[in-house]
C-alpha positions as CSV (number, residue, x, y, z in Angstrom):
1,X,3.2,-17.0,-7.0
2,X,1.0,-15.3,-4.4
3,X,-0.5,-12.6,-6.6
4,X,-2.9,-12.7,-9.4
5,X,-4.6,-9.9,-11.3
6,X,-8.3,-10.4,-11.6
7,X,-9.9,-10.6,-15.1
8,X,-11.5,-7.2,-14.8
9,X,-8.2,-5.6,-13.9
10,X,-8.1,-1.9,-13.0
11,X,-10.5,0.5,-14.6
12,X,-9.1,3.7,-13.1
13,X,-6.3,6.0,-14.1
14,X,-2.8,5.4,-12.6
15,X,-1.8,7.7,-9.8
16,X,1.6,8.4,-8.4
17,X,1.4,8.1,-4.6
18,X,4.5,8.3,-2.4
19,X,4.8,6.4,0.8
20,X,4.9,9.6,2.9
21,X,4.5,13.4,2.5
22,X,5.5,15.3,5.7
23,X,2.8,17.4,7.2
24,X,3.0,21.2,7.0
25,X,0.2,23.2,8.7
26,X,1.2,26.7,7.5
27,X,2.3,28.4,10.7
28,X,5.8,26.9,10.5
29,X,7.0,29.8,8.4
30,X,5.4,32.4,10.7
31,X,7.2,31.0,13.8
32,X,10.5,30.5,11.9
33,X,10.4,34.2,11.0
34,X,9.8,35.0,14.7
35,X,13.0,33.1,15.5
36,X,14.9,35.1,12.8
37,X,13.6,38.4,14.1
38,X,14.3,37.6,17.8
39,X,17.8,36.3,17.0
40,X,17.4,33.5,19.4
41,X,18.7,30.4,17.6
42,X,20.2,28.0,20.1
43,X,18.2,25.6,22.2
44,X,16.1,26.0,25.4
45,X,14.7,29.4,24.6
46,X,11.1,30.7,24.1
47,X,9.9,28.2,21.5
48,X,11.4,25.2,23.4
49,X,9.5,26.3,26.5
50,X,6.3,26.8,24.5
51,X,6.6,23.2,23.3
52,X,7.3,22.0,26.8
53,X,4.2,23.8,28.0
54,X,2.0,21.9,25.5
55,X,3.6,18.6,26.5
56,X,2.7,19.4,30.1
57,X,-0.8,20.8,29.6
58,X,-2.0,18.5,26.8
59,X,-0.3,15.2,27.5
60,X,0.7,15.5,31.2
61,X,4.4,15.1,30.4
62,X,5.6,17.1,33.4
63,X,9.3,16.5,32.8
64,X,9.9,16.7,29.1
65,X,13.2,17.4,27.4
66,X,13.3,18.3,23.7
67,X,16.2,16.6,21.8
68,X,17.5,16.9,18.3
69,X,16.4,13.3,17.4
70,X,14.6,10.3,18.8
71,X,18.0,8.6,18.9
72,X,19.4,11.3,21.1
73,X,16.4,10.9,23.4
74,X,17.2,7.1,23.6
75,X,20.8,7.8,24.4
76,X,19.8,10.2,27.1
77,X,17.4,7.6,28.5
78,X,20.2,5.0,28.4
79,X,22.5,7.3,30.3
80,X,20.0,7.7,33.1
81,X,19.9,3.9,33.5
82,X,23.5,4.0,34.6
83,X,24.4,0.5,33.2
84,X,27.2,-1.4,34.8
85,X,29.4,-3.9,32.9
86,X,27.2,-7.0,33.5
87,X,23.8,-5.2,33.2
88,X,21.4,-6.5,30.5
89,X,18.6,-4.7,28.7
90,X,15.8,-6.7,27.1
91,X,14.5,-5.1,23.9
92,X,12.6,-5.9,20.8
93,X,14.5,-7.2,17.8
94,X,11.8,-5.9,15.4
95,X,12.9,-2.3,15.9
96,X,15.0,0.5,14.3
97,X,18.7,-0.1,14.8
98,X,19.3,2.9,17.1
99,X,17.0,1.4,19.7
100,X,19.8,-1.2,20.2
101,X,22.9,1.0,19.5
102,X,21.7,3.7,22.0
103,X,21.8,1.2,24.9
104,X,24.9,-0.7,23.6
105,X,26.8,2.6,23.5
106,X,26.0,3.3,27.1
107,X,27.3,-0.1,28.3
108,X,24.3,-2.4,28.3
109,X,24.3,-6.0,27.2
110,X,21.6,-6.5,24.6
111,X,19.1,-9.3,25.0
112,X,16.6,-9.5,22.2
113,X,13.0,-10.7,22.7
114,X,10.5,-12.0,20.3
115,X,7.4,-10.3,18.9
116,X,3.8,-11.5,19.6
117,X,2.4,-13.9,17.0
118,X,-0.6,-11.7,16.1
119,X,1.1,-8.3,16.1
120,X,4.7,-6.9,15.8
121,X,4.9,-5.8,19.5
122,X,7.3,-7.2,21.9
123,X,5.9,-10.3,23.6
124,X,5.6,-10.3,27.5
125,X,6.1,-14.1,27.6
126,X,9.3,-13.7,25.7
127,X,10.5,-10.9,28.0
128,X,9.8,-13.1,31.0
129,X,11.9,-16.0,29.5
130,X,14.8,-13.6,29.0
131,X,15.0,-12.1,32.5
132,X,18.0,-13.1,34.5
133,X,19.7,-11.8,37.7
134,X,21.6,-9.3,35.4
135,X,18.5,-7.8,33.8
136,X,18.3,-4.1,34.6
137,X,15.8,-2.7,32.1
138,X,13.1,-3.4,29.5
139,X,12.6,-1.4,26.3
140,X,9.2,-1.6,24.6
141,X,8.0,-0.2,21.3
142,X,4.4,0.9,20.8
143,X,4.5,-0.2,17.2
144,X,2.3,1.9,14.8
145,X,1.0,4.0,17.7
146,X,-0.7,1.0,19.3
147,X,0.1,0.1,22.9
148,X,2.1,-2.9,23.9
149,X,0.7,-5.1,26.6
150,X,1.8,-2.6,29.2
151,X,-0.2,-4.2,32.1
152,X,1.8,-7.5,31.8
153,X,5.1,-5.7,31.1
154,X,4.7,-3.4,34.1
155,X,3.9,-6.4,36.3
156,X,7.1,-8.1,35.2
157,X,9.0,-4.9,35.9
158,X,7.6,-4.6,39.4
159,X,8.2,-8.2,40.2
160,X,11.9,-8.0,39.2
161,X,12.6,-4.4,40.0
162,X,13.3,-3.4,36.4
163,X,13.5,-0.1,34.6
164,X,10.9,0.3,31.8
165,X,11.7,2.6,28.8
166,X,8.8,3.2,26.4
167,X,9.8,3.8,22.9
168,X,7.0,6.0,21.7
169,X,8.6,7.1,18.4
170,X,5.4,6.2,16.6
171,X,3.0,7.2,19.3
172,X,2.5,10.9,19.9
173,X,-1.2,11.5,20.7
174,X,-1.9,7.7,21.2
175,X,-3.3,6.3,24.4
176,X,-3.6,3.2,26.6
177,X,-6.6,3.0,28.9
178,X,-7.3,6.7,28.6
179,X,-3.7,7.7,29.5
180,X,-1.2,8.9,26.9
181,X,1.5,6.5,25.9
182,X,4.7,7.5,27.5
183,X,3.3,7.8,31.0
184,X,3.6,4.3,32.5
185,X,7.3,3.6,32.1
186,X,10.1,5.2,34.1
187,X,11.3,6.9,30.9
188,X,9.8,7.4,27.4
189,X,11.0,8.8,24.2
190,X,9.3,10.3,21.1
191,X,10.5,11.0,17.6
192,X,9.6,14.0,15.5
193,X,11.4,12.8,12.3
194,X,9.7,13.8,9.1
195,X,8.2,10.3,8.7
196,X,6.2,10.7,11.9
197,X,2.6,12.1,12.4
198,X,4.0,15.5,13.4
199,X,7.6,16.5,12.9
200,X,10.3,19.2,12.8
201,X,12.5,17.5,10.2
202,X,14.6,15.9,12.9
203,X,13.7,16.0,16.5
204,X,12.8,14.0,19.6
205,X,11.6,14.1,23.2
206,X,12.6,12.5,26.5
207,X,9.9,12.2,29.2
208,X,11.2,11.4,32.7
209,X,8.5,9.9,34.9
210,X,10.8,8.9,37.7
211,X,11.0,12.1,39.8
212,X,14.3,11.3,41.4
213,X,15.9,11.2,37.9
214,X,14.7,14.7,36.7
215,X,17.6,16.7,38.1
216,X,20.2,14.3,36.6
217,X,18.3,14.3,33.3
218,X,18.4,18.1,33.3
219,X,22.2,18.1,33.7
220,X,22.9,15.5,31.1
221,X,20.6,17.4,28.7
222,X,22.6,20.5,29.3
223,X,26.0,19.0,28.2
224,X,26.6,17.6,31.7
225,X,26.5,21.0,33.4
226,X,24.5,22.6,36.2
227,X,23.5,25.4,34.0
228,X,19.9,25.1,35.1
229,X,20.9,25.7,38.8
230,X,22.9,28.7,37.7
231,X,20.0,30.2,35.7
232,X,17.8,29.8,38.9
233,X,20.4,31.6,41.0
234,X,21.2,28.5,43.0
235,X,24.9,28.5,42.2
236,X,27.3,31.3,41.3
237,X,28.6,29.7,38.1
238,X,27.8,26.6,36.1
239,X,30.3,23.7,35.8
240,X,30.8,20.2,34.4
241,X,29.0,18.0,36.9
242,X,27.8,14.9,34.9
243,X,28.7,13.1,31.7
244,X,26.4,14.7,29.2
245,X,26.2,15.8,25.6
246,X,24.6,18.3,23.3
247,X,21.0,17.1,23.1
248,X,19.0,20.3,22.7
249,X,17.5,21.1,19.3
250,X,17.8,24.7,18.0
251,X,14.9,27.2,18.3
252,X,14.3,26.7,14.6
253,X,13.4,23.1,15.2
254,X,11.3,24.0,18.2
255,X,9.4,26.7,16.4
256,X,8.6,24.3,13.5
257,X,7.5,21.7,16.0
258,X,5.3,24.2,17.9
259,X,3.2,24.8,14.8
260,X,2.7,21.1,14.4
261,X,1.8,20.5,18.0
262,X,-0.9,23.1,17.8
263,X,-2.5,21.1,15.0
264,X,-1.9,17.5,16.3
265,X,-5.6,16.7,16.9
266,X,-6.4,17.7,13.3
267,X,-3.6,15.5,12.1
268,X,-4.7,12.5,14.2
269,X,-8.3,12.9,13.2
270,X,-7.5,12.8,9.5
271,X,-5.1,9.9,9.8
272,X,-7.6,7.9,11.8
273,X,-10.2,8.4,9.0
274,X,-7.8,7.1,6.5
275,X,-6.8,4.2,8.8
276,X,-10.5,3.3,9.3
277,X,-11.1,3.4,5.5
278,X,-8.3,1.0,4.9
279,X,-9.6,-1.4,7.6
280,X,-13.3,-1.1,6.6
281,X,-12.6,-1.6,2.9
282,X,-9.9,-4.2,3.1
283,X,-10.6,-6.0,6.4
284,X,-13.1,-8.7,5.7
285,X,-11.8,-9.1,2.1
286,X,-8.2,-9.8,3.1
287,X,-8.9,-11.6,6.3
288,X,-11.0,-14.1,4.4
289,X,-8.0,-14.7,2.1
290,X,-5.7,-15.4,5.1
291,X,-3.9,-12.1,5.4
292,X,-3.6,-10.2,8.7
293,X,-4.3,-6.6,9.4
294,X,-3.5,-4.5,12.5
295,X,-5.6,-5.4,15.6
296,X,-8.4,-2.8,16.2
297,X,-7.6,-0.3,19.0
298,X,-9.6,2.8,19.4
299,X,-6.8,4.7,21.2
300,X,-4.2,4.5,18.5
301,X,-2.9,7.5,16.4
302,X,-3.0,5.9,13.0
303,X,0.7,6.1,12.5
304,X,1.0,2.8,10.4
305,X,-1.5,0.7,8.4
306,X,-0.1,-2.6,7.3
307,X,-1.0,-5.8,5.6
308,X,0.7,-9.0,6.8
309,X,1.2,-11.3,3.9
310,X,1.4,-15.1,4.1
311,X,5.1,-15.3,3.1
312,X,8.0,-13.3,1.9
313,X,7.6,-14.0,-1.8
314,X,4.0,-12.7,-1.6
315,X,5.1,-9.6,0.3
316,X,7.8,-8.8,-2.3
317,X,5.4,-9.4,-5.2
318,X,2.8,-7.1,-3.6
319,X,5.2,-4.3,-3.1
320,X,6.6,-4.7,-6.6
321,X,3.1,-4.7,-8.1
322,X,2.0,-1.6,-6.2
323,X,5.1,0.1,-7.3
324,X,4.3,-0.5,-11.0
325,X,0.9,1.0,-10.3
326,X,2.5,4.2,-8.9
327,X,1.9,3.3,-5.2
328,X,4.9,3.4,-2.9
329,X,4.4,0.7,-0.3
330,X,7.2,-0.7,1.8
331,X,8.4,-3.4,4.3
332,X,9.7,-2.5,7.7
333,X,12.5,-3.4,10.1
334,X,15.1,-6.1,9.4
335,X,15.5,-8.2,12.6
336,X,18.2,-6.7,14.7
337,X,19.3,-10.2,16.0
338,X,20.2,-11.1,12.4
339,X,22.0,-7.9,11.6
340,X,25.7,-8.1,10.5
341,X,26.8,-5.9,13.3
342,X,25.1,-7.9,16.1
343,X,26.2,-11.3,14.6
344,X,29.8,-10.1,14.4
345,X,30.1,-10.2,18.2
346,X,27.2,-12.5,19.3
347,X,25.9,-16.0,18.5
348,X,22.9,-16.4,16.4
349,X,19.5,-16.8,18.0
350,X,16.0,-17.7,16.7
351,X,13.1,-15.3,17.2
352,X,10.5,-16.9,14.8
353,X,7.8,-14.2,15.2
354,X,10.2,-11.3,14.6
355,X,11.5,-13.1,11.5
356,X,8.0,-13.8,10.2
357,X,6.9,-10.2,10.7
358,X,10.0,-8.9,9.0
359,X,9.4,-11.1,6.0
360,X,5.7,-10.5,5.6
361,X,4.7,-6.9,6.5
362,X,3.7,-4.3,3.9
363,X,3.1,-0.8,5.0
364,X,0.6,1.3,3.0
365,X,0.8,5.1,2.4
366,X,-1.0,7.0,5.2
367,X,-0.4,10.7,5.7
368,X,-2.4,13.9,6.2
369,X,-2.5,15.1,2.6
370,X,-3.4,11.7,1.2
371,X,-6.8,12.3,-0.5
372,X,-9.6,9.8,-0.2
373,X,-9.6,9.5,-4.0
374,X,-5.9,8.4,-3.8
375,X,-6.7,6.0,-1.0
376,X,-9.6,4.5,-3.0
377,X,-7.1,3.9,-5.8
378,X,-4.8,2.1,-3.4
379,X,-7.6,0.0,-2.0
380,X,-8.9,-0.9,-5.5
381,X,-5.4,-1.8,-6.7
382,X,-4.9,-4.1,-3.8
383,X,-8.2,-5.8,-4.4
384,X,-7.4,-6.3,-8.0
385,X,-4.4,-8.3,-7.3
386,X,-4.8,-10.2,-4.0
387,X,-6.6,-13.5,-4.4
């Protein structure tokens, strides 16, 4: 058994603390009413353009395309890669399943890489070992809003002439070397699912950094048509010119997201205070007991705070114990290379660091409306049981 309640036990009242409460700033209703009054409901209208303006002015995302989910942004990115039958994409196994399915559905052969030993991020050395003459692209995930080793990964990409796709689903308002995540790769995607720092219920974003792909991205985003050229008066009618799909979110989603974007610095600031409290109060205590915590990084956005336990049994017991105390903590991704769907058509492989992270990580509640009193209860509860 890895857990033991101390003799003193808990001396504070039990609280009920969910894992996440989606952020609402208050202006969402105002903007939604504007959409209702304007009678502009479909995508790519005034609120979509206002969101795009913020992405350009505040984050330097010059070519940003709102989508109705992070997954649809991944699928759009995969379409731009134009995979041929033998093309391979290297991607993390410690990831959400649509990271893999989005590229598989566009014809890529999946090659899973291991995580780093001291953090869940994809390992550059593992990437290098997986590169073959068929490798066309690398997908990286900035786990928890903390950057991957982008310098090493971009060097590998340049050496082998590979496309880099940054999965920034966790990472809005996070940085690497004073540059916002999502700017280094050829393509990047973001998620605005309700579990993210800011959200619109369901939503996503594709950022195209490779200028020669912008026009094609525009056409794929608009159902495969040249509607944008028509709206600019460059052609007399719009037609089917690419293989595309319906990726645009409605103006209702864009209006909701605009309210959130306008308050993103407030959200990041509060979450970072909570993240720092966790680290300061639990850091030395848990590190001395052999647990691991996220590596310090001043440019992160406090999307996830986790404890890495010593083994799966300890992880399961901690989650169960916290649940009994009214605290909803949870594990994270099952390894994709061990998933039933992947193993149905592929031989098994061993990625020891991925498997270890999947067995041992515990994510703690962290969200804008979490009070410091509630957080103190979480911290004290953890201290009462981990020995």
